[in-house]
C-alpha positions in Angstrom: 7.6 -0.4 -9.8 11.0 1.1 -9.5 10.4 2.9 -12.7 7.1 4.3 -11.3 4.8 2.0 -13.2 2.0 -0.2 -11.8 2.1 -3.9 -12.3 -1.2 -5.6 -13.4 -1.7 -9.4 -12.9 -5.0 -10.3 -14.5 -7.2 -12.3 -12.1 -4.8 -11.7 -9.1 -4.5 -8.0 -8.5 -2.5 -4.8 -9.0 0.7 -3.7 -7.4 0.8 0.1 -7.4 2.6 3.1 -5.8 0.8 5.4 -3.5 2.1 8.9 -2.8 2.2 10.1 0.7 2.2 13.8 1.3 4.8 15.7 3.4 3.8 15.9 7.0 5.0 16.9 10.4 5.8 14.2 13.0 6.8 14.4 16.6 9.8 13.0 18.5 8.2 12.4 21.8 11.5 11.6 23.7 13.1 14.9 22.7 9.8 16.9 22.4 10.7 18.2 18.9 8.9 18.3 15.5 10.3 16.5 12.5 9.4 17.0 8.9 8.6 13.7 7.1 9.2 14.3 3.3 6.7 13.2 0.6 7.4 9.6 -0.5 5.9 6.7 -2.3 4.9 3.4 -0.7 4.0 0.1 -2.5 0.4 -1.1 -2.2 -1.6 -4.1 -3.4 -5.2 -4.1 -4.7 -6.6 -7.6 -5.2 -8.8 -8.3 -8.2 -12.5 -8.9 -7.7 -12.2 -12.5 -9.0 -9.4 -13.3 -6.6 -11.3 -11.9 -3.6 -14.5 -13.8 -4.6 -12.5 -17.1 -4.7 -10.9 -16.6 -1.4 -14.2 -15.8 0.3 -15.8 -19.0 -1.1 -13.0 -21.5 -0.9 -10.9 -20.6 2.2 -12.4 -21.6 5.5 -12.2 -19.4 8.6 -10.4 -21.1 11.5 
């Protein structure tokens, strides 16, 4: 992921990078605006088989 590539684990899921656009934030205590630069965040997308097994085999407490 450091190289910008996604990681695929068959039957488990995918680790991928999502790009967040630049946006304007607010500092409430100082009443100022702050620019938040564009950046990447890690994300996980589970495989369909993994989700199906969790739904059927794990009991809700």
